[in-house]
C-alpha positions as CSV (number, residue, x, y, z in Angstrom):
1,M,13.0,-16.6,-1.9
2,L,9.6,-18.2,-1.7
3,S,9.2,-21.5,-3.4
4,R,7.8,-21.9,-6.9
5,R,5.0,-24.0,-5.5
6,T,4.0,-21.2,-3.1
7,L,4.1,-18.6,-5.9
8,L,1.9,-20.7,-8.2
9,A,-0.5,-21.8,-5.5
10,T,-1.2,-18.4,-4.0
11,P,-3.1,-16.9,-6.9
12,L,-5.2,-20.1,-7.2
13,A,-6.0,-19.9,-3.5
14,L,-7.0,-16.3,-3.8
15,I,-9.2,-17.1,-6.8
16,A,-10.9,-20.0,-5.0
17,T,-11.5,-17.9,-1.9
18,R,-13.0,-15.1,-3.9
19,A,-15.3,-17.5,-5.8
20,V,-16.6,-18.9,-2.5
21,A,-17.1,-15.4,-1.1
22,V,-19.0,-14.2,-4.2
23,A,-21.4,-17.2,-3.9
24,A,-22.0,-16.4,-0.2
25,G,-22.2,-12.6,-0.7
26,K,-19.5,-12.1,2.0
27,M,-16.5,-9.8,2.4
28,T,-13.4,-9.9,4.6
29,L,-12.0,-7.3,7.0
30,A,-8.4,-6.3,6.2
31,I,-6.0,-3.5,7.4
32,H,-3.8,-1.3,5.3
33,Q,-0.3,-0.8,6.5
34,N,-0.7,3.0,6.3
35,T,-2.9,2.6,9.4
36,S,0.1,1.5,11.5
37,A,2.8,3.3,9.6
38,A,5.1,4.1,12.5
39,A,5.3,0.4,13.6
40,G,7.1,-0.7,10.5
41,Y,6.6,-3.7,8.3
42,R,7.1,-6.6,10.7
43,K,5.6,-5.1,13.9
44,S,2.5,-3.9,12.2
45,L,1.8,-7.4,10.8
46,E,2.7,-9.1,14.1
47,G,0.3,-6.9,16.1
48,W,-2.6,-7.3,13.7
49,S,-2.1,-11.0,13.6
50,R,-2.3,-11.2,17.4
51,A,-5.6,-9.3,17.2
52,G,-7.0,-11.9,14.7
53,I,-6.6,-10.0,11.4
54,K,-5.8,-12.4,8.6
55,H,-6.0,-10.2,5.5
56,V,-3.5,-7.4,5.1
57,E,-2.6,-4.7,2.6
58,I,1.2,-4.0,2.1
59,T,2.7,-0.7,1.4
60,A,5.9,-0.1,-0.6
61,A,7.2,2.4,1.9
62,L,7.2,0.0,4.9
63,L,8.5,-2.9,2.7
64,D,11.4,-0.7,1.4
65,E,12.3,0.2,5.0
66,F,12.3,-3.4,6.0
67,L,14.5,-4.3,3.0
68,K,17.2,-1.9,4.2
69,T,18.2,-4.5,6.8
70,D,16.6,-7.7,5.7
71,S,15.7,-9.6,2.5
72,L,12.6,-10.0,0.4
73,A,12.5,-13.7,1.3
74,A,12.4,-12.7,5.0
75,A,9.5,-10.3,4.2
76,G,7.7,-13.2,2.7
77,R,8.4,-15.4,5.7
78,V,6.8,-12.8,8.0
79,L,3.6,-13.2,6.1
80,S,3.6,-16.9,5.9
81,D,4.8,-17.5,9.5
82,L,1.9,-15.3,10.8
83,G,-0.6,-17.0,8.5
84,L,-1.4,-13.7,6.8
85,M,-2.8,-13.3,3.3
86,P,-1.6,-10.1,1.4
87,V,-4.7,-9.0,-0.5
88,S,-3.2,-5.9,-2.2
89,G,-0.1,-3.8,-2.4
90,A,0.3,0.0,-2.5
91,T,2.9,0.4,-5.3
92,G,4.1,3.9,-4.2
93,V,4.3,4.7,-7.9
94,G,2.6,7.9,-9.1
95,G,2.1,9.4,-12.5
96,L,0.7,6.2,-14.0
97,W,-2.8,7.4,-15.1
98,E,-2.6,11.0,-16.2
99,P,-0.5,12.3,-19.2
100,N,2.7,13.7,-17.9
101,P,6.4,13.9,-18.9
102,G,7.4,11.3,-16.3
103,H,5.1,8.6,-17.5
104,A,7.7,6.4,-19.1
105,A,9.8,6.5,-15.9
106,A,6.7,5.7,-13.8
107,L,6.1,2.6,-15.9
108,E,9.7,1.4,-15.3
109,A,9.3,1.9,-11.6
110,L,6.0,0.0,-11.7
111,K,7.8,-3.0,-13.3
112,K,10.2,-3.2,-10.4
113,R,7.5,-2.9,-7.8
114,C,5.3,-5.5,-9.5
115,E,8.2,-8.0,-9.5
116,M,8.8,-7.4,-5.8
117,F,5.2,-7.8,-4.8
118,A,4.8,-10.8,-7.0
119,T,7.5,-12.5,-5.1
120,L,5.5,-12.0,-2.0
121,G,2.5,-13.7,-3.6
122,L,0.4,-10.7,-4.3
123,T,-2.0,-10.7,-7.3
124,R,-3.4,-7.2,-6.8
125,V,-1.7,-3.8,-6.5
126,Y,-2.9,-0.3,-6.9
127,S,-1.9,3.3,-7.5
128,P,-3.9,6.4,-6.7
129,T,-4.8,9.2,-9.1
130,G,-3.3,11.9,-7.0
131,T,-2.0,14.9,-8.9
132,A,-0.6,18.3,-7.9
133,A,-3.3,20.7,-6.9
134,N,-2.2,23.3,-9.4
135,Q,-2.2,20.9,-12.4
136,K,-4.6,21.7,-15.2
137,F,-6.1,19.1,-17.6
138,T,-8.1,19.4,-20.8
139,E,-10.6,17.1,-22.5
140,E,-7.7,15.9,-24.8
141,D,-5.8,14.8,-21.7
142,Y,-8.7,12.5,-20.7
143,K,-8.6,10.9,-24.1
144,A,-5.0,9.9,-23.4
145,G,-5.9,8.3,-20.1
146,P,-7.3,5.0,-21.4
147,D,-4.1,4.4,-23.4
148,N,-2.0,5.0,-20.3
149,M,-4.2,2.5,-18.5
150,R,-3.6,-0.1,-21.2
151,Q,0.2,0.4,-20.9
152,V,-0.1,-0.1,-17.1
153,G,-2.3,-3.1,-17.6
154,E,0.3,-4.8,-19.8
155,I,2.9,-4.5,-17.1
156,A,0.5,-6.0,-14.5
157,K,-0.2,-8.8,-17.0
158,Q,3.4,-9.8,-17.2
159,F,3.3,-10.6,-13.4
160,R,-0.2,-12.2,-13.5
161,M,-1.5,-9.2,-11.5
162,T,-4.5,-6.9,-11.6
163,I,-3.7,-3.2,-11.0
164,M,-6.3,-0.9,-9.6
165,A,-6.7,2.8,-10.0
166,E,-7.9,4.6,-6.9
167,F,-9.7,7.9,-7.4
168,I,-8.6,10.6,-5.0
169,R,-11.1,13.3,-4.0
170,T,-8.6,16.1,-4.4
171,S,-7.1,14.9,-7.7
172,A,-7.2,17.3,-10.7
173,Y,-7.5,14.4,-13.1
174,I,-9.7,11.6,-11.7
175,S,-11.5,12.4,-8.5
176,T,-14.9,10.7,-8.7
177,L,-16.2,7.2,-9.2
178,P,-18.1,8.0,-12.5
179,T,-15.0,9.4,-14.1
180,L,-12.9,6.4,-13.0
181,L,-15.5,3.9,-14.3
182,K,-15.6,5.7,-17.7
183,M,-11.8,5.6,-17.9
184,T,-11.3,2.0,-17.0
185,R,-14.0,0.9,-19.3
186,A,-12.6,2.9,-22.2
187,A,-9.2,1.2,-21.5
188,G,-10.9,-2.2,-21.7
189,H,-7.9,-4.0,-20.2
190,P,-8.6,-7.1,-18.2
191,N,-5.7,-6.4,-15.8
192,V,-6.9,-2.9,-14.9
193,A,-9.8,-2.4,-12.4
194,P,-11.3,0.5,-10.3
195,L,-10.6,0.7,-6.6
196,L,-13.4,2.2,-4.4
197,D,-12.3,4.1,-1.3
198,F,-15.2,4.8,1.0
199,Y,-13.6,8.0,2.3
200,H,-12.8,9.5,-1.0
201,F,-16.3,8.5,-2.3
202,W,-18.4,9.9,0.5
203,S,-16.3,13.0,1.2
204,G,-15.8,13.9,-2.4
205,L,-17.9,15.0,-5.4
206,N,-19.9,11.7,-5.6
207,K,-23.6,10.8,-5.0
208,L,-24.8,7.6,-3.4
209,E,-26.6,6.9,-6.7
210,D,-23.2,6.7,-8.4
211,L,-22.8,3.2,-6.9
212,D,-25.6,2.1,-9.3
213,L,-23.2,2.7,-12.2
214,I,-21.0,-0.2,-11.0
215,R,-21.3,-3.3,-13.1
216,P,-21.3,-6.8,-11.4
217,G,-17.8,-7.8,-10.5
218,E,-16.2,-4.6,-11.7
219,I,-14.7,-3.3,-8.5
220,G,-11.2,-4.7,-7.9
221,H,-10.6,-3.7,-4.3
222,V,-12.2,-1.5,-1.5
223,H,-10.7,0.8,1.1
224,F,-13.1,0.9,4.1
225,Q,-13.4,4.0,6.3
226,D,-15.9,6.4,7.8
227,V,-16.4,10.2,7.5
228,P,-16.7,12.4,10.7
229,D,-19.5,14.8,11.2
230,I,-17.5,18.0,10.5
231,P,-17.7,20.6,7.7
232,R,-16.6,19.0,4.5
233,E,-14.2,21.9,4.0
234,L,-12.2,20.6,6.9
235,L,-11.8,17.0,5.6
236,D,-8.5,15.7,4.6
237,S,-6.6,12.4,4.8
238,T,-6.0,12.7,8.5
239,T,-9.8,13.0,9.3
240,R,-10.8,9.6,8.0
241,I,-12.0,7.4,10.9
242,I,-12.8,3.8,11.8
243,P,-16.0,2.4,10.2
244,G,-18.9,2.9,12.5
245,D,-17.5,6.1,14.2
246,G,-18.9,8.5,11.6
247,I,-21.8,9.5,9.4
248,A,-21.3,7.8,6.1
249,P,-24.1,5.5,5.0
250,L,-21.9,2.4,5.3
251,N,-24.8,-0.1,5.4
252,R,-26.3,1.2,2.2
253,M,-22.9,1.3,0.5
254,L,-22.0,-2.2,1.6
255,R,-25.3,-3.6,0.5
256,K,-24.9,-2.0,-2.9
257,L,-21.4,-3.5,-3.2
258,A,-22.8,-6.9,-2.4
259,E,-25.5,-6.4,-5.0
260,K,-22.7,-5.6,-7.5
261,E,-21.0,-8.9,-6.6
262,Y,-18.0,-7.5,-4.7
263,A,-16.7,-10.2,-2.4
264,G,-13.2,-9.1,-1.7
265,P,-11.5,-7.4,1.3
266,L,-12.6,-4.3,3.0
267,S,-9.2,-2.7,3.9
268,V,-9.2,-0.1,6.7
269,E,-6.8,2.6,5.8
270,L,-6.3,5.4,8.3
271,F,-3.8,8.3,8.6
272,L,-4.6,9.6,12.0
273,P,-1.3,9.9,14.0
274,K,-3.1,8.4,17.1
275,F,-3.5,5.2,15.1
276,Q,-0.3,5.3,13.1
277,Q,1.8,5.7,16.3
278,A,-0.2,3.3,18.5
279,D,0.4,-0.3,19.3
280,P,-0.8,-2.2,16.2
281,F,-2.5,-4.9,18.3
282,E,-4.6,-2.3,20.1
283,V,-5.4,-0.5,16.8
284,A,-6.5,-3.8,15.1
285,R,-8.5,-4.8,18.1
286,E,-10.4,-1.5,18.0
287,I,-10.9,-1.7,14.3
288,R,-12.4,-5.2,14.7
289,Q,-14.6,-4.1,17.5
290,K,-16.1,-1.3,15.5
291,A,-15.9,-2.5,11.8
292,E,-17.1,-6.1,12.2
293,P,-20.5,-5.1,13.7
294,V,-21.0,-2.7,10.7
295,M,-20.2,-5.6,8.3
296,R,-22.6,-7.9,10.2
297,Q,-25.4,-5.4,10.1
298,A,-24.9,-5.1,6.3
299,R,-24.9,-8.9,6.1
300,V,-21.5,-9.1,4.4
301,L,-19.5,-10.8,7.2
């Protein structure tokens, strides 16, 4: 297991780093493990580290696969030996935000996942708002959402974590930034924050002006991708591309985030098989070559 000193120091280090970044108006490039899913937990991190990536987003799926043959302490050593900072964790737990019969079970699953990620030194985790396409919700269901968020926030609080809700463009419950902001504000829990995914934002039912709704310091985490120049009807998770390769107004979006005092990671999350199955080193190198100039142009790197 990681030492108590490491566990206690990591959150303080993250807080200090964030404070400096806010003052400077800067953000950091990170990569989400979904981007190199086929490489597995260890190899994805090793490849990215060789390419100069220091901030990483862990997925429950790759961690669970690693733990079939190794320990949680070993997973922590992979991070520390490579000098990597885990900035967020995908819990892999659904059914947390919307009213549903499995909500209590989802909360129990979240407790186990938070305990696991806390051992690795994470202070931020997230869960998307994905729902089945045929699910139907009423206005009453939306009134129940803030209470669900407060319950989720209480679990995160036990582990000194912030949990983020990520709106999904195809969700039947929360699919847009304005709806997510209304819900998290109604919940009013300090351990719950909205996650902004560039792809879900620009390819979904949002307007650029919706970014004006964000309050300073409100966004908890950002997923950073571009949108290809194809009919929107053809867009899905596998069509998201590296920042700089598409048509999304990334500069304007990044400048607005800086204005709203976001100074955290920009985590590149891709699902294209050509990336997921490629050498993680080559993937990370290409991401840096394309994403960092975008960040510099926006004056956030």
